[in-house]
C-alpha positions as CSV (number, residue, x, y, z in Angstrom):
1,M,32.5,-0.3,-22.7
2,P,29.3,-2.4,-23.0
3,L,30.0,-6.1,-23.5
4,F,27.4,-7.0,-26.1
5,L,27.7,-4.6,-29.0
6,C,26.5,-5.2,-32.5
7,C,28.7,-4.8,-35.5
8,R,27.0,-1.5,-36.3
9,G,28.5,-0.1,-33.1
10,T,25.2,0.3,-31.2
11,V,23.6,-1.5,-28.3
12,T,20.9,-4.0,-29.2
13,T,17.5,-2.8,-27.9
14,V,14.1,-4.3,-27.5
15,Q,13.0,-2.4,-30.6
16,D,15.7,-4.1,-32.6
17,I,14.2,-7.5,-31.5
18,L,10.7,-6.3,-32.3
19,N,11.8,-5.3,-35.8
20,I,13.3,-8.8,-36.3
21,I,10.2,-10.5,-34.9
22,N,8.0,-8.5,-37.2
23,N,10.0,-9.8,-40.2
24,I,9.6,-13.4,-38.9
25,A,5.9,-13.1,-37.8
26,A,4.4,-9.8,-38.8
27,D,2.0,-8.2,-36.3
28,S,-0.4,-7.8,-39.2
29,L,-0.9,-11.6,-39.3
30,A,-2.3,-11.6,-35.7
31,E,-6.1,-12.1,-35.3
32,S,-8.1,-8.9,-34.4
33,W,-8.9,-10.2,-30.9
34,D,-5.3,-11.0,-30.1
35,N,-2.7,-8.9,-28.2
36,V,0.9,-9.1,-29.6
37,G,4.1,-7.1,-29.6
38,L,5.7,-5.4,-26.6
39,L,3.4,-5.9,-23.7
40,I,5.7,-5.0,-20.8
41,G,8.7,-2.8,-20.8
42,S,10.3,-0.2,-23.1
43,P,11.5,-0.5,-26.7
44,E,14.6,1.5,-25.7
45,K,15.9,-1.1,-23.2
46,R,19.1,-2.9,-23.9
47,V,19.0,-6.7,-24.6
48,T,21.9,-9.1,-24.3
49,R,19.9,-12.3,-23.5
50,I,16.5,-13.5,-24.6
51,L,14.4,-16.3,-23.0
52,L,11.6,-17.9,-25.1
53,A,8.7,-19.8,-23.7
54,L,5.1,-20.9,-24.5
55,D,3.5,-19.5,-21.4
56,P,4.2,-16.4,-19.2
57,T,4.5,-17.7,-15.6
58,N,6.1,-16.5,-12.4
59,R,8.5,-19.3,-12.6
60,L,9.6,-18.0,-16.0
61,I,10.4,-14.6,-14.4
62,T,12.6,-16.4,-11.9
63,Q,14.4,-18.3,-14.6
64,A,14.9,-15.1,-16.6
65,K,16.5,-13.4,-13.6
66,Q,18.7,-16.4,-13.0
67,Q,20.0,-16.4,-16.6
68,G,20.3,-12.6,-16.8
69,A,17.7,-12.3,-19.6
70,E,16.4,-8.8,-20.1
71,L,13.7,-10.0,-22.6
72,L,11.1,-12.7,-22.5
73,I,9.2,-13.7,-25.7
74,T,6.2,-15.8,-25.0
75,H,3.7,-17.4,-27.4
76,H,0.7,-16.8,-25.1
77,P,0.4,-13.1,-24.3
78,A,1.1,-12.0,-20.7
79,I,-1.7,-9.5,-21.1
80,F,-4.6,-11.0,-23.1
81,H,-7.9,-9.6,-21.8
82,P,-8.3,-5.9,-20.9
83,L,-7.2,-5.2,-17.4
84,K,-9.8,-3.5,-15.1
85,S,-7.4,-3.6,-12.1
86,L,-3.7,-4.6,-11.5
87,R,-3.7,-6.8,-8.4
88,T,-0.3,-8.1,-7.6
89,D,-1.8,-10.9,-5.5
90,Q,-3.4,-12.4,-8.7
91,P,-1.4,-14.3,-11.4
92,V,-1.5,-11.7,-14.2
93,G,-0.8,-8.8,-11.9
94,G,1.9,-10.7,-10.1
95,F,3.6,-11.5,-13.3
96,I,3.5,-7.9,-14.5
97,A,4.8,-6.6,-11.2
98,Q,7.7,-9.1,-11.1
99,A,8.7,-8.3,-14.6
100,L,8.7,-4.5,-14.0
101,Q,10.6,-4.9,-10.7
102,A,13.2,-7.1,-12.4
103,G,13.5,-4.8,-15.4
104,I,12.4,-7.6,-17.7
105,N,10.7,-6.8,-21.0
106,V,8.0,-9.1,-22.3
107,I,6.9,-9.6,-25.9
108,G,3.9,-11.6,-27.0
109,C,4.1,-13.5,-30.3
110,H,0.8,-15.4,-30.6
111,T,-1.5,-15.7,-33.6
112,N,1.0,-13.9,-35.8
113,L,3.4,-16.8,-35.1
114,D,0.5,-19.3,-35.6
115,A,-0.1,-17.8,-39.1
116,A,3.5,-17.1,-40.2
117,R,5.6,-19.2,-42.5
118,G,7.8,-21.4,-40.3
119,G,5.4,-20.8,-37.4
120,V,3.5,-23.1,-35.1
121,S,1.5,-25.2,-37.6
122,D,4.4,-25.3,-40.1
123,V,6.5,-26.9,-37.4
124,L,3.8,-29.4,-36.6
125,A,3.5,-30.2,-40.3
126,A,7.3,-30.5,-40.7
127,N,7.5,-32.9,-37.6
128,L,4.9,-35.1,-39.3
129,E,7.0,-34.8,-42.6
130,L,4.0,-33.6,-44.5
131,Q,4.6,-32.6,-48.2
132,N,2.9,-30.0,-50.4
133,V,2.0,-28.0,-47.3
134,Q,-0.6,-25.2,-47.6
135,P,-2.4,-23.0,-45.1
136,L,-5.7,-24.5,-43.9
137,V,-7.2,-21.0,-43.5
138,P,-5.2,-18.6,-45.7
139,A,-4.5,-15.1,-44.4
140,V,-6.2,-12.2,-46.2
141,G,-3.8,-10.8,-48.7
142,C,-1.1,-13.5,-48.0
143,S,-2.1,-16.8,-49.5
144,D,1.1,-18.6,-48.2
145,C,0.4,-17.6,-44.6
146,G,-2.6,-18.4,-42.4
147,L,-3.9,-20.6,-39.6
148,G,-3.4,-24.3,-39.7
149,R,-1.8,-26.4,-42.5
150,T,-2.7,-29.2,-44.8
151,G,-0.4,-31.6,-46.5
152,T,0.2,-35.2,-47.6
153,L,2.2,-38.0,-46.2
154,A,4.9,-39.5,-48.4
155,A,3.0,-42.8,-48.3
156,E,-0.4,-43.6,-47.0
157,Q,-0.5,-45.0,-43.4
158,T,-3.0,-47.0,-41.4
159,P,-4.5,-45.1,-38.5
160,E,-2.4,-47.2,-36.1
161,A,0.8,-46.4,-37.9
162,F,-0.1,-42.7,-38.1
163,I,-0.7,-42.5,-34.4
164,N,2.8,-43.8,-33.8
165,I,4.2,-41.2,-36.2
166,L,2.2,-38.5,-34.3
167,R,3.5,-39.7,-30.9
168,Q,7.1,-39.4,-32.2
169,A,6.5,-36.0,-33.7
170,I,5.1,-34.2,-30.7
171,D,5.5,-36.5,-27.7
172,P,1.9,-35.8,-26.4
173,P,0.9,-36.5,-22.8
174,W,-2.3,-38.0,-24.2
175,L,-4.2,-38.5,-27.4
176,L,-8.0,-38.1,-27.6
177,E,-9.9,-39.0,-30.7
178,A,-13.4,-38.4,-32.2
179,G,-15.0,-39.4,-35.4
180,P,-14.5,-42.6,-37.4
181,R,-10.9,-43.8,-38.3
182,P,-10.4,-44.0,-42.0
183,D,-8.9,-47.1,-43.6
184,L,-5.8,-45.2,-44.7
185,I,-4.4,-41.7,-44.0
186,G,-3.0,-39.7,-46.9
187,R,-4.0,-36.1,-46.4
188,V,-3.5,-34.5,-43.0
189,A,-4.7,-31.2,-41.6
190,V,-3.1,-29.7,-38.5
191,C,-3.5,-26.6,-36.4
192,G,-1.5,-26.2,-33.2
193,G,-3.4,-25.1,-30.2
194,S,-7.1,-24.7,-29.7
195,C,-8.4,-24.9,-33.3
196,S,-11.3,-27.3,-33.3
197,D,-13.5,-24.6,-34.9
198,F,-11.5,-25.3,-38.1
199,A,-12.7,-28.9,-38.3
200,E,-15.1,-28.1,-41.1
201,A,-12.3,-26.4,-43.1
202,A,-10.2,-29.5,-42.6
203,L,-13.0,-31.7,-44.0
204,A,-13.5,-29.3,-46.9
205,A,-9.8,-29.5,-47.7
206,G,-10.1,-33.3,-48.0
207,A,-8.2,-34.2,-44.9
208,D,-8.4,-37.8,-43.7
209,V,-7.5,-36.6,-40.2
210,F,-7.3,-33.2,-38.3
211,I,-4.8,-32.8,-35.5
212,T,-5.4,-30.0,-33.0
213,A,-6.2,-29.5,-29.3
214,E,-9.0,-28.7,-26.9
215,I,-11.6,-30.2,-29.2
216,K,-15.1,-29.0,-28.1
217,H,-17.8,-31.5,-27.3
218,A,-20.0,-30.2,-30.1
219,V,-17.2,-30.5,-32.6
220,A,-16.4,-34.0,-31.5
221,R,-20.1,-35.0,-31.9
222,W,-20.1,-33.3,-35.3
223,A,-17.0,-35.3,-36.4
224,W,-18.9,-38.6,-36.0
225,E,-21.8,-37.3,-38.1
226,A,-19.6,-35.7,-40.7
227,G,-17.1,-38.6,-41.0
228,L,-13.9,-36.8,-40.1
229,W,-11.3,-38.3,-37.8
230,L,-10.1,-35.8,-35.1
231,I,-7.2,-36.2,-32.8
232,D,-6.6,-33.9,-29.8
233,G,-2.9,-33.9,-29.0
234,G,-3.0,-31.3,-26.2
235,H,-2.4,-27.6,-26.5
236,F,1.1,-27.6,-25.1
237,A,2.3,-30.6,-27.2
238,T,1.0,-29.2,-30.5
239,E,2.5,-25.7,-29.9
240,N,5.7,-26.0,-27.8
241,P,7.9,-27.5,-30.6
242,A,7.6,-24.2,-32.4
243,M,9.5,-22.5,-29.6
244,E,12.7,-24.3,-30.5
245,R,12.2,-23.4,-34.1
246,L,11.6,-19.8,-33.2
247,Q,14.8,-19.9,-31.2
248,S,16.7,-21.1,-34.3
249,I,15.1,-18.5,-36.7
250,L,15.6,-15.7,-34.2
251,A,19.3,-16.6,-33.7
252,E,19.9,-16.8,-37.5
253,N,18.3,-13.3,-37.9
254,L,20.3,-11.8,-35.1
255,S,23.5,-13.2,-36.5
256,R,22.7,-11.9,-39.9
257,E,22.1,-8.4,-38.4
258,G,25.4,-8.7,-36.5
259,L,23.6,-8.5,-33.1
260,R,25.3,-10.5,-30.3
261,V,22.4,-11.6,-28.3
262,D,22.0,-15.0,-26.6
263,V,18.7,-16.8,-27.2
264,Q,17.5,-19.7,-25.1
265,C,14.3,-21.7,-24.6
266,A,12.8,-22.2,-21.2
267,G,12.3,-25.8,-20.0
268,Q,8.5,-25.6,-19.5
269,K,6.3,-28.6,-19.0
270,P,2.6,-29.1,-19.8
271,P,0.3,-27.6,-17.2
272,L,-2.1,-30.5,-17.7
273,T,-1.1,-34.1,-16.8
274,L,-2.8,-37.4,-16.6
275,V,-4.1,-38.6,-13.3
276,E,-2.0,-41.6,-12.4
277,N,-4.3,-43.1,-9.6
C-alpha cells in the first residue's frame, strides 16, 4: 500500500498541488508575458515531497533528489523564453534534462505569486510592519491583488532608522539608493524583484520611499529630479522571504485538504555578492 495517502483515499498528484496553488495565487493574476504553472512533468504524477525555491538551478535538482522530492515549485520559471532548441550542455536545457531523468516535476509560480494576497510584496510589507496595506498597481478585476504594495509605518522614522528596519526585515547583501532622502518616512511603497518601472506609481501613491530591486539607471536619475527616495535591496533579498511564507500557506492548505505531503524550502543563497577585495 502507498505510504502517503490522503484522507480521501487517493494518491496526491501534481494536479492536486496545482489546484491548491491556483487557489493561493491564481494563474489569472500572472502577467501576459509570464510563464507559470506546470512547466516540466505530468499532472498525473504522484507527490509525497515538495521543495520550494526562488530559482531553478542544477543544484536544486540535486537537492530534490537527495530529499526524495518529486515536485519543485520555483518562483522564477524554469522555462521563461520560448525555446528554439533544447541543448543539454546549456543551463536551461541541462535543468530540463536532469528534471526529466530524475522524474521531478517543476511548477513555476512567478508574477501570480507577486500579485496574490500573501505573496511576494505582501511578505515584504509585513516584514516592514506596514499598516493599511494596498496594492501599488491593482490587478484588473481584483482590487485587493496586484503588483507591489503601499502602506504606512506605525510611527514616522528618520531615513537612518528606516534603513535599520529594512536591514532587519530582509537582510540584504547591499543597499543602493537614489533620489533625495526625505526628513521623515511615513508612507512606504514596496515591490519585490525588478520593479523600478513602478517608481512613478509609488510617487503618485504618496510614498516617501520605494523599495525594490535592479533599479535602472534612467529611473535612478529620474528619482533625483522627481524627488523620490529609491532603495535597491537586491532581487534575491526582496523576494526570497516569500518562499518561507509560501511553504507555510501551502502546508496549511495541504493539511486542510487532508493531503499528507512534506513541504520544504531549499537553502538558496543570493547569486550576486559584494566583491571583498
